[in-house]
DSSP file (Angstrom, degrees, kcal/mol; ACC not computed):
  #  RESIDUE AA STRUCTURE BP1 BP2  ACC     N-H-->O    O-->H-N    N-H-->O    O-->H-N    TCO  KAPPA ALPHA  PHI   PSI    X-CA   Y-CA   Z-CA
    1    1 A M              0   0    0      0, 0.0     2,-0.4     0, 0.0     0, 0.0   0.000 360.0 360.0 360.0-138.7   80.1   -0.1   28.5
    2    2 A L        -     0   0    0      4,-0.0     2,-0.1     2,-0.0     0, 0.0  -0.754 360.0-138.0 -94.0 137.1   79.9    3.6   27.9
    3    3 A D     >  -     0   0    0     -2,-0.4     4,-2.0     1,-0.1     5,-0.2  -0.315  33.2 -96.1 -81.7 176.2   81.7    5.2   24.9
    4    4 A R  H  > S+     0   0    0      1,-0.2     4,-1.7     2,-0.2     5,-0.1   0.857 123.6  51.9 -61.9 -39.1   83.7    8.5   25.1
    5    5 A S  H  > S+     0   0    0      1,-0.2     4,-0.9     2,-0.2    -1,-0.2   0.876 110.7  48.2 -70.2 -34.6   80.8   10.6   23.8
    6    6 A A  H  > S+     0   0    0      1,-0.2     4,-1.1     2,-0.2     3,-0.2   0.853 108.3  55.6 -70.2 -37.5   78.4    9.1   26.3
    7    7 A R  H  < S+     0   0    0     -4,-2.0     3,-0.4     1,-0.2    -2,-0.2   0.880 103.6  54.1 -64.6 -38.0   80.9    9.7   29.2
    8    8 A S  H  < S+     0   0    0     -4,-1.7    -1,-0.2     1,-0.2    -2,-0.2   0.815 109.8  47.1 -70.2 -27.4   81.2   13.4   28.4
    9    9 A N  H  < S+     0   0    0     -4,-0.9    -1,-0.2    -3,-0.2    -2,-0.2   0.662  99.0  87.7 -83.8 -18.7   77.4   13.8   28.6
   10   10 A T  S  < S-     0   0    0     -4,-1.1     2,-0.1    -3,-0.4    -3,-0.0  -0.255  91.1 -86.9 -78.7 168.3   77.1   11.8   32.0
   11   11 A R        -     0   0    0      1,-0.1     2,-0.6    -2,-0.0    -1,-0.1  -0.393  38.3-120.6 -69.7 148.2   77.4   13.3   35.4
   12   12 A K        -     0   0    0     -2,-0.1     2,-0.3    -3,-0.1    -1,-0.1  -0.851  27.9-166.9 -97.0 124.8   80.8   13.7   36.9
   13   13 A Y        -     0   0    0     -2,-0.6     4,-0.1     2,-0.2     7,-0.0  -0.809  20.3-145.5-104.9 146.3   81.2   11.9   40.2
   14   14 A K  S    S+     0   0    0     -2,-0.3    -1,-0.1     2,-0.1     3,-0.1   0.802  81.0  81.6 -81.0 -28.7   84.2   12.5   42.5
   15   15 A S  S    S-     0   0    0      1,-0.1    -2,-0.2     2,-0.1     2,-0.0  -0.401  96.4 -97.1 -75.1 154.4   84.2    8.8   43.6
   16   16 A P     >  -     0   0    0      0, 0.0     4,-1.7     0, 0.0     3,-0.5  -0.377  29.9-118.8 -69.6 152.9   85.9    6.3   41.4
   17   17 A M  H  > S+     0   0    0      1,-0.2     4,-2.6     2,-0.2     5,-0.2   0.851 110.5  59.0 -61.3 -39.4   83.6    4.4   39.1
   18   18 A R  H  > S+     0   0    0      1,-0.2     4,-1.5     2,-0.2    -1,-0.2   0.869 108.1  45.2 -60.8 -40.1   84.4    1.0   40.6
   19   19 A K  H  > S+     0   0    0     -3,-0.5     4,-2.3     2,-0.2    -1,-0.2   0.878 112.3  52.5 -72.1 -36.4   83.1    2.1   44.1
   20   20 A L  H  X S+     0   0    0     -4,-1.7     4,-3.2     2,-0.2     5,-0.3   0.888 105.6  53.7 -65.1 -40.6   80.0    3.7   42.5
   21   21 A L  H  X S+     0   0    0     -4,-2.6     4,-2.3     1,-0.2     5,-0.2   0.930 111.1  46.2 -61.7 -44.6   79.1    0.5   40.7
   22   22 A I  H  X S+     0   0    0     -4,-1.5     4,-2.4    -5,-0.2    -1,-0.2   0.906 113.9  48.3 -62.0 -41.0   79.3   -1.5   43.9
   23   23 A F  H  X S+     0   0    0     -4,-2.3     4,-2.5     1,-0.2    -2,-0.2   0.959 114.2  44.8 -65.0 -50.2   77.3    1.1   45.8
   24   24 A F  H  X S+     0   0    0     -4,-3.2     4,-2.5     1,-0.2    -1,-0.2   0.850 113.1  52.0 -65.0 -33.7   74.5    1.3   43.1
   25   25 A E  H  X S+     0   0    0     -4,-2.3     4,-2.3    -5,-0.3    -1,-0.2   0.932 112.6  45.0 -65.9 -45.3   74.4   -2.5   42.8
   26   26 A N  H  X S+     0   0    0     -4,-2.4     4,-1.9    -5,-0.2    -2,-0.2   0.862 112.4  51.0 -66.2 -34.9   73.9   -2.8   46.5
   27   27 A S  H  X S+     0   0    0     -4,-2.5     4,-2.5     2,-0.2    -2,-0.2   0.911 112.1  48.2 -69.5 -40.2   71.3    0.0   46.6
   28   28 A R  H  X S+     0   0    0     -4,-2.5     4,-2.8     1,-0.2    -2,-0.2   0.920 111.0  50.4 -66.2 -39.0   69.4   -1.8   43.8
   29   29 A N  H  X S+     0   0    0     -4,-2.3     4,-2.2     2,-0.2    -1,-0.2   0.843 111.5  48.0 -65.7 -37.1   69.6   -5.1   45.6
   30   30 A Q  H  X S+     0   0    0     -4,-1.9     4,-2.6     2,-0.2     5,-0.2   0.916 113.0  47.6 -71.0 -42.5   68.3   -3.6   48.8
   31   31 A W  H  X S+     0   0    0     -4,-2.5     4,-2.7     1,-0.2    -2,-0.2   0.932 111.8  50.6 -65.6 -41.0   65.5   -1.9   47.0
   32   32 A K  H  X S+     0   0    0     -4,-2.8     4,-2.8     2,-0.2     5,-0.2   0.923 111.8  47.3 -58.7 -45.7   64.6   -5.1   45.1
   33   33 A A  H  X S+     0   0    0     -4,-2.2     4,-2.4     2,-0.2    -1,-0.2   0.906 112.1  49.9 -65.7 -39.1   64.5   -7.1   48.4
   34   34 A K  H  X S+     0   0    0     -4,-2.6     4,-2.4     2,-0.2    -1,-0.2   0.918 112.3  48.7 -62.6 -42.6   62.4   -4.4   50.1
   35   35 A C  H  X S+     0   0    0     -4,-2.7     4,-2.6    -5,-0.2    -2,-0.2   0.936 111.8  47.9 -63.3 -47.9   60.0   -4.5   47.1
   36   36 A Q  H  X S+     0   0    0     -4,-2.8     4,-2.4     1,-0.2    -1,-0.2   0.881 111.6  50.7 -62.3 -38.0   59.8   -8.3   47.1
   37   37 A E  H  X S+     0   0    0     -4,-2.4     4,-2.8    -5,-0.2    -1,-0.2   0.921 110.2  50.1 -66.9 -40.4   59.1   -8.3   50.8
   38   38 A A  H  X S+     0   0    0     -4,-2.4     4,-2.5     1,-0.2    -2,-0.2   0.913 111.4  48.1 -61.9 -41.9   56.4   -5.7   50.3
   39   39 A K  H  X S+     0   0    0     -4,-2.6     4,-2.5     2,-0.2    -1,-0.2   0.902 111.6  50.2 -62.7 -41.2   54.8   -7.8   47.6
   40   40 A Y  H  X S+     0   0    0     -4,-2.4     4,-2.1     1,-0.2    -2,-0.2   0.915 113.0  45.8 -60.6 -44.7   55.0  -10.9   49.8
   41   41 A L  H  X S+     0   0    0     -4,-2.8     4,-2.4     2,-0.2    -1,-0.2   0.868 110.9  53.3 -66.9 -37.4   53.4   -9.1   52.7
   42   42 A S  H  X S+     0   0    0     -4,-2.5     4,-2.6    -5,-0.2    -2,-0.2   0.939 109.8  48.4 -57.9 -48.2   50.7   -7.7   50.3
   43   43 A K  H  X S+     0   0    0     -4,-2.5     4,-2.1     1,-0.2    -2,-0.2   0.860 110.7  50.7 -65.3 -37.1   49.9  -11.2   49.1
   44   44 A L  H  X S+     0   0    0     -4,-2.1     4,-2.6     2,-0.2    -1,-0.2   0.915 110.7  48.3 -62.9 -43.4   49.7  -12.5   52.6
   45   45 A L  H  X S+     0   0    0     -4,-2.4     4,-2.5     2,-0.2    -2,-0.2   0.894 110.4  51.7 -67.3 -36.2   47.4   -9.8   53.7
   46   46 A K  H  X S+     0   0    0     -4,-2.6     4,-2.5     2,-0.2    -1,-0.2   0.925 110.9  48.2 -63.1 -43.0   45.1  -10.3   50.6
   47   47 A N  H  X S+     0   0    0     -4,-2.1     4,-2.8     1,-0.2    -2,-0.2   0.922 112.0  50.1 -61.9 -41.9   44.9  -14.0   51.4
   48   48 A R  H  X S+     0   0    0     -4,-2.6     4,-2.2     2,-0.2    -1,-0.2   0.889 110.4  48.1 -64.7 -38.4   44.1  -13.2   55.0
   49   49 A I  H  X S+     0   0    0     -4,-2.5     4,-3.1     2,-0.2     5,-0.3   0.937 111.2  52.2 -67.4 -44.8   41.3  -10.7   54.0
   50   50 A R  H  X S+     0   0    0     -4,-2.5     4,-2.5     1,-0.2    -2,-0.2   0.935 112.4  44.6 -54.7 -48.6   39.9  -13.2   51.6
   51   51 A N  H  X S+     0   0    0     -4,-2.8     4,-2.7     2,-0.2    -1,-0.2   0.872 111.7  53.0 -67.4 -35.1   39.8  -15.9   54.3
   52   52 A L  H  X S+     0   0    0     -4,-2.2     4,-2.8     2,-0.2    -2,-0.2   0.928 111.1  46.9 -63.3 -46.8   38.4  -13.4   56.9
   53   53 A I  H  X S+     0   0    0     -4,-3.1     4,-2.3     2,-0.2    -2,-0.2   0.936 113.4  48.4 -63.5 -42.4   35.5  -12.5   54.4
   54   54 A K  H  X S+     0   0    0     -4,-2.5     4,-2.3    -5,-0.3    -2,-0.2   0.935 112.5  47.8 -65.6 -41.6   34.9  -16.2   53.7
   55   55 A N  H  X S+     0   0    0     -4,-2.7     4,-2.7     2,-0.2    -2,-0.2   0.872 109.8  54.0 -60.9 -37.8   34.8  -17.0   57.5
   56   56 A K  H  X S+     0   0    0     -4,-2.8     4,-2.3     2,-0.2    -2,-0.2   0.936 109.2  48.7 -68.0 -43.9   32.5  -14.0   58.1
   57   57 A E  H  X S+     0   0    0     -4,-2.3     4,-2.0     2,-0.2    -2,-0.2   0.930 111.4  48.5 -54.2 -49.3   30.1  -15.4   55.5
   58   58 A E  H  X S+     0   0    0     -4,-2.3     4,-2.1     1,-0.2    -2,-0.2   0.886 111.4  50.4 -60.4 -41.0   30.2  -18.8   57.0
   59   59 A L  H  X S+     0   0    0     -4,-2.7     4,-2.8     1,-0.2    -1,-0.2   0.866 107.7  53.8 -66.5 -35.2   29.6  -17.4   60.5
   60   60 A K  H  X S+     0   0    0     -4,-2.3     4,-1.9     2,-0.2    -1,-0.2   0.900 109.3  47.6 -64.0 -38.9   26.6  -15.4   59.2
   61   61 A I  H  X S+     0   0    0     -4,-2.0     4,-2.3     2,-0.2    -2,-0.2   0.929 112.8  49.8 -65.4 -44.5   25.1  -18.6   57.8
   62   62 A Q  H  X S+     0   0    0     -4,-2.1     4,-3.1     1,-0.2     5,-0.3   0.897 109.4  51.6 -59.7 -44.5   25.8  -20.4   61.2
   63   63 A V  H  X S+     0   0    0     -4,-2.8     4,-2.0     1,-0.2    -1,-0.2   0.888 109.6  49.0 -64.8 -37.7   24.1  -17.5   63.1
   64   64 A K  H  X S+     0   0    0     -4,-1.9     4,-2.4     2,-0.2    -2,-0.2   0.931 112.8  47.9 -65.0 -45.5   21.0  -17.7   60.9
   65   65 A E  H  X S+     0   0    0     -4,-2.3     4,-2.7     1,-0.2    -2,-0.2   0.934 113.6  47.0 -60.5 -47.3   20.8  -21.5   61.4
   66   66 A L  H  X S+     0   0    0     -4,-3.1     4,-2.8     1,-0.2    -1,-0.2   0.852 110.1  54.0 -65.6 -32.8   21.3  -21.1   65.1
   67   67 A G  H  X S+     0   0    0     -4,-2.0     4,-2.8    -5,-0.3    -1,-0.2   0.942 109.2  47.3 -61.4 -49.2   18.7  -18.4   65.2
   68   68 A N  H  X S+     0   0    0     -4,-2.4     4,-2.4     2,-0.2    -2,-0.2   0.928 113.1  49.1 -61.0 -45.5   16.2  -20.6   63.4
   69   69 A K  H  X S+     0   0    0     -4,-2.7     4,-3.1     1,-0.2    -2,-0.2   0.923 110.7  50.8 -63.0 -41.2   17.0  -23.5   65.9
   70   70 A L  H  X S+     0   0    0     -4,-2.8     4,-2.7     1,-0.2    -1,-0.2   0.927 109.7  50.2 -60.5 -43.7   16.6  -21.1   68.8
   71   71 A Y  H  X S+     0   0    0     -4,-2.8     4,-1.5     2,-0.2    -1,-0.2   0.889 112.8  46.3 -61.9 -39.1   13.2  -20.0   67.5
   72   72 A L  H  X S+     0   0    0     -4,-2.4     4,-2.8     2,-0.2     5,-0.2   0.924 112.6  50.7 -68.7 -43.2   12.1  -23.6   67.1
   73   73 A M  H  X S+     0   0    0     -4,-3.1     4,-2.9     1,-0.2    -2,-0.2   0.902 109.2  50.6 -61.8 -38.1   13.4  -24.5   70.6
   74   74 A K  H  X S+     0   0    0     -4,-2.7     4,-2.0    -5,-0.2    -1,-0.2   0.887 110.3  49.7 -69.4 -33.2   11.6  -21.5   72.1
   75   75 A G  H  X S+     0   0    0     -4,-1.5     4,-2.2     2,-0.2    -2,-0.2   0.912 112.4  47.6 -64.5 -43.7    8.4  -22.7   70.3
   76   76 A K  H  X S+     0   0    0     -4,-2.8     4,-2.8     1,-0.2    -2,-0.2   0.899 110.7  53.0 -61.3 -39.2    8.9  -26.2   71.7
   77   77 A E  H  X S+     0   0    0     -4,-2.9     4,-2.7    -5,-0.2    -2,-0.2   0.894 108.4  48.4 -63.6 -38.2    9.5  -24.7   75.1
   78   78 A K  H  X S+     0   0    0     -4,-2.0     4,-2.4     2,-0.2    -1,-0.2   0.900 112.2  49.9 -70.5 -37.6    6.3  -22.7   75.1
   79   79 A K  H  X S+     0   0    0     -4,-2.2     4,-2.2     2,-0.2    -2,-0.2   0.919 111.0  49.3 -65.6 -39.5    4.4  -25.9   74.0
   80   80 A M  H  X S+     0   0    0     -4,-2.8     4,-2.5     2,-0.2    -2,-0.2   0.913 110.6  49.9 -64.0 -43.0    6.0  -27.9   76.8
   81   81 A E  H  X S+     0   0    0     -4,-2.7     4,-2.5     2,-0.2    -1,-0.2   0.899 111.0  49.4 -66.3 -37.0    5.1  -25.2   79.4
   82   82 A Q  H  X S+     0   0    0     -4,-2.4     4,-2.4     1,-0.2    -1,-0.2   0.884 111.4  50.0 -66.8 -36.0    1.5  -25.2   78.1
   83   83 A E  H  X S+     0   0    0     -4,-2.2     4,-2.9     2,-0.2    -2,-0.2   0.882 109.7  50.9 -66.3 -37.7    1.5  -29.0   78.4
   84   84 A I  H  X S+     0   0    0     -4,-2.5     4,-2.6     2,-0.2    -2,-0.2   0.940 110.3  49.1 -67.0 -45.0    2.9  -28.7   81.9
   85   85 A I  H  X S+     0   0    0     -4,-2.5     4,-2.2     2,-0.2    -2,-0.2   0.919 113.1  47.5 -59.9 -42.0    0.1  -26.3   82.8
   86   86 A E  H  X S+     0   0    0     -4,-2.4     4,-3.3     1,-0.2     5,-0.2   0.922 111.9  50.2 -61.7 -45.0   -2.5  -28.6   81.3
   87   87 A L  H  X S+     0   0    0     -4,-2.9     4,-2.3     1,-0.2    -1,-0.2   0.883 108.7  50.8 -65.9 -33.7   -1.0  -31.5   83.1
   88   88 A K  H  X S+     0   0    0     -4,-2.6     4,-1.0     2,-0.2    -1,-0.2   0.902 111.3  49.4 -68.9 -37.7   -1.1  -29.6   86.4
   89   89 A K  H >X S+     0   0    0     -4,-2.2     3,-0.7    -5,-0.2     4,-0.7   0.940 112.3  48.2 -60.9 -46.5   -4.8  -28.8   85.7
   90   90 A M  H >X S+     0   0    0     -4,-3.3     4,-4.2     1,-0.2     3,-1.2   0.852  98.4  68.7 -62.3 -34.0   -5.4  -32.5   85.0
   91   91 A Q  H 3< S+     0   0    0     -4,-2.3    -1,-0.2     1,-0.3    -2,-0.2   0.884 100.4  50.5 -54.5 -37.8   -3.5  -33.5   88.3
   92   92 A Y  H << S+     0   0    0     -4,-1.0    -1,-0.3    -3,-0.7    -2,-0.2   0.754 119.3  36.5 -72.9 -21.6   -6.5  -31.9   90.1
   93   93 A R  H << S+     0   0    0     -3,-1.2     7,-4.7    -4,-0.7     8,-0.5   0.865 124.3  26.0 -96.8 -43.6   -8.9  -33.9   88.0
   94   94 A I  E  <  +A   99   0A   0     -4,-4.2     2,-0.4     5,-0.2    -1,-0.3  -0.977  55.7 163.2-129.1 124.4   -7.3  -37.3   87.4
   95   95 A I  E >  S-A   98   0A   0      3,-1.3     3,-1.4    -2,-0.4    -4,-0.0  -0.934  80.5 -16.4-139.0 120.1   -4.6  -39.1   89.6
   96   96 A L  T 3  S-     0   0    0     -2,-0.4     3,-0.1     1,-0.3    -1,-0.0   0.800 127.1 -53.2  60.1  34.2   -4.0  -42.8   89.1
   97   97 A G  T 3  S+     0   0    0      1,-0.3     2,-0.6     0, 0.0    -1,-0.3   0.473 103.9 130.7  86.9  -0.5   -7.3  -43.3   87.2
   98   98 A I  E <   -A   95   0A   0     -3,-1.4    -3,-1.3    18,-0.0     2,-1.0  -0.807  54.7-140.4 -90.2 120.2   -9.5  -41.7   89.9
   99   99 A N  E >>  -A   94   0A   0     -2,-0.6     3,-1.2    -5,-0.2     4,-0.6  -0.729  15.4-169.2 -85.6 105.0  -11.7  -39.1   88.3
  100  100 A L  H 3> S+     0   0    0     -7,-4.7     4,-1.8    -2,-1.0    -1,-0.2   0.692  80.1  72.5 -69.6 -19.7  -11.8  -36.2   90.7
  101  101 A E  H 34 S+     0   0    0     -8,-0.5    -1,-0.3     1,-0.2    -7,-0.1   0.786  92.7  57.5 -63.5 -23.7  -14.6  -34.5   88.9
  102  102 A W  H <4 S+     0   0    0     -3,-1.2     4,-0.3    -9,-0.2    -1,-0.2   0.861 111.0  44.0 -67.3 -37.0  -16.8  -37.3   90.3
  103  103 A F  H >X S+     0   0    0     -4,-0.6     3,-1.6     1,-0.2     4,-1.5   0.785  93.6  80.6 -80.0 -24.1  -15.7  -36.1   93.7
  104  104 A L  T 3< S+     0   0    0     -4,-1.8    -1,-0.2     1,-0.3    -2,-0.1   0.806  87.1  54.1 -58.5 -39.4  -16.0  -32.4   93.2
  105  105 A P  T 34 S+     0   0    0      0, 0.0    -1,-0.3     0, 0.0    -2,-0.1   0.820 116.4  41.5 -68.0 -20.0  -19.8  -32.1   93.7
  106  106 A F  T <4 S+     0   0    0     -3,-1.6     2,-0.3    -4,-0.3    -2,-0.2   0.744 122.6  21.0 -98.0 -27.3  -19.3  -33.8   97.1
  107  107 A T  S  < S-     0   0    0     -4,-1.5     2,-0.1    24,-0.1    -1,-0.1  -0.858  81.8 -94.5-139.7 167.0  -16.1  -32.2   98.5
  108  108 A S     >  -     0   0    0     -2,-0.3     4,-2.3     1,-0.1     5,-0.2  -0.344  40.0-107.2 -78.7 167.2  -14.0  -29.1   98.1
  109  109 A I  H  > S+     0   0    0      2,-0.2     4,-3.0     1,-0.2     5,-0.2   0.924 118.2  53.1 -61.2 -45.6  -11.0  -29.0   95.8
  110  110 A Q  H  > S+     0   0    0      1,-0.2     4,-2.6     2,-0.2     5,-0.2   0.952 111.9  43.6 -59.9 -49.2   -8.5  -29.0   98.8
  111  111 A S  H  > S+     0   0    0      1,-0.2     4,-3.0     2,-0.2    -1,-0.2   0.897 111.7  54.8 -63.1 -34.1  -10.1  -32.1  100.3
  112  112 A T  H  X S+     0   0    0     -4,-2.3     4,-3.0     2,-0.2    -2,-0.2   0.955 109.3  47.0 -61.4 -48.3  -10.2  -33.7   97.0
  113  113 A I  H  X S+     0   0    0     -4,-3.0     4,-2.5     1,-0.2     5,-0.2   0.918 113.0  48.7 -55.8 -46.0   -6.5  -33.1   96.5
  114  114 A S  H  X S+     0   0    0     -4,-2.6     4,-2.7     1,-0.2    -1,-0.2   0.907 110.7  51.6 -63.9 -39.9   -5.7  -34.4   99.9
  115  115 A I  H  X S+     0   0    0     -4,-3.0     4,-3.1    -5,-0.2    -2,-0.2   0.924 109.6  49.7 -60.8 -42.4   -7.8  -37.4   99.3
  116  116 A C  H  X S+     0   0    0     -4,-3.0     4,-2.4     2,-0.2    -2,-0.2   0.918 112.0  46.4 -64.3 -42.4   -6.1  -38.1   96.0
  117  117 A F  H  X S+     0   0    0     -4,-2.5     4,-2.2     2,-0.2     5,-0.3   0.903 113.8  50.1 -67.8 -36.9   -2.6  -37.9   97.6
  118  118 A Y  H  X>S+     0   0    0     -4,-2.7     4,-2.5    -5,-0.2     5,-1.4   0.902 112.4  46.6 -63.2 -39.8   -3.9  -40.1  100.5
  119  119 A C  H  <5S+     0   0    0     -4,-3.1     4,-0.3     3,-0.2    -2,-0.2   0.892 110.9  54.6 -70.7 -34.2   -5.2  -42.6   97.9
  120  120 A L  H  <5S+     0   0    0     -4,-2.4    -2,-0.2    -5,-0.2    -1,-0.2   0.936 122.2  24.7 -64.0 -50.0   -1.9  -42.4   96.0
  121  121 A F  H  <5S+     0   0    0     -4,-2.2    -2,-0.2    -5,-0.1    -1,-0.2   0.826 139.5  16.8 -91.3 -35.7    0.3  -43.2   99.0
  122  122 A C  T  <5S-     0   0    0     -4,-2.5    -3,-0.2    -5,-0.3    -2,-0.1   0.693  77.8-143.0-112.4 -26.0   -1.8  -45.2  101.4
  123  123 A Q      < +     0   0    0     -5,-1.4    -4,-0.2    -4,-0.3     2,-0.2   0.908  54.4 136.5  59.2  42.9   -4.9  -46.4   99.4
  124  124 A H        +     0   0    0     -6,-0.5    11,-2.7    12,-0.0     2,-0.4  -0.396  29.2 109.6-115.5  54.3   -7.2  -45.9  102.4
  125  125 A V  E     -B  134   0B   0      9,-0.2     2,-0.4    -2,-0.2     9,-0.2  -0.979  41.3-170.5-134.2 143.1  -10.2  -44.2  100.9
  126  126 A Q  E     -B  133   0B   0      7,-2.8     7,-3.6    -2,-0.4     2,-0.6  -0.999   7.2-160.2-132.0 129.2  -13.7  -45.5  100.4
  127  127 A V  E     +B  132   0B   0     -2,-0.4     2,-0.4     5,-0.2     5,-0.2  -0.952  16.0 169.1-111.3 122.0  -16.3  -43.6   98.4
  128  128 A S  E >   -B  131   0B   0      3,-2.0     3,-2.2    -2,-0.6     2,-0.3  -0.960  60.8 -48.4-133.6 115.4  -19.9  -44.5   99.0
  129  129 A G  T 3  S-     0   0    0     -2,-0.4     0, 0.0     1,-0.3     0, 0.0  -0.434 121.8 -19.0  68.2-124.6  -22.7  -42.4   97.5
  130  130 A E  T 3  S+     0   0    0     -2,-0.3     2,-0.4    -3,-0.1    -1,-0.3   0.434 121.2  86.8 -95.6   0.2  -22.0  -38.7   98.3
  131  131 A Q  E <   -B  128   0B   0     -3,-2.2    -3,-2.0   -24,-0.0     2,-0.5  -0.788  58.4-155.9-108.8 143.4  -19.5  -39.4  101.2
  132  132 A V  E     -B  127   0B   0     -2,-0.4     2,-0.4    -5,-0.2    -5,-0.2  -0.974  17.4-166.7-114.7 124.7  -15.8  -40.1  101.1
  133  133 A E  E     -B  126   0B   0     -7,-3.6    -7,-2.8    -2,-0.5     2,-0.5  -0.876  15.3-138.3-114.7 142.7  -14.5  -42.0  104.0
  134  134 A Y  E     -B  125   0B   0     -2,-0.4     2,-0.3    -9,-0.2    -9,-0.2  -0.845  20.2-150.8 -95.8 132.8  -10.9  -42.5  105.1
  135  135 A L              0   0    0    -11,-2.7   -11,-0.0    -2,-0.5     0, 0.0  -0.777 360.0 360.0 -99.9 148.7  -10.0  -46.0  106.2
  136  136 A K              0   0    0     -2,-0.3    -1,-0.1   -11,-0.0   -12,-0.0   0.443 360.0 360.0-113.4 360.0   -7.4  -46.7  108.8
C-alpha cells in the first residue's frame, strides 16, 4: 500500500480509510457500469442508424423501380385508351363483318348504327342496291 512518506503527502480525510475504500470502490463500480451502459447504448444506436441508412437506400431503389413501372403502365394505359377510341370508331364502321362504309352513302350514321344493332340482335335486314329494308 502506501508507505509513510506517501501518507504524509496525501490528503487527510476525517473518515476512516476502510470506509473510504468501500465508498471509492462502489463509486468506481457505478461509474464503470454507467460507462459500459453508455457504450452499449451508443453501439445499439450506431447499428440502428446504419440499418436505417441501408433501408433508406433500398427504399430509394424501390421507389425508382416503382416509378419506372408506373411510367410504363401509364404508357400502356394511354395506348389502350387510344385502342379503345379506335375500336369505338371502328364500331361505327364494322360490326360482325358488315362493312358500314358500304351503307354510309345510302343512309345516315344514326340509321346505320341502328341497322347494325338490329342486324346484331335480330338479323332482320336486307340490303338491295341503295335501299336497306327491315324484315319482320
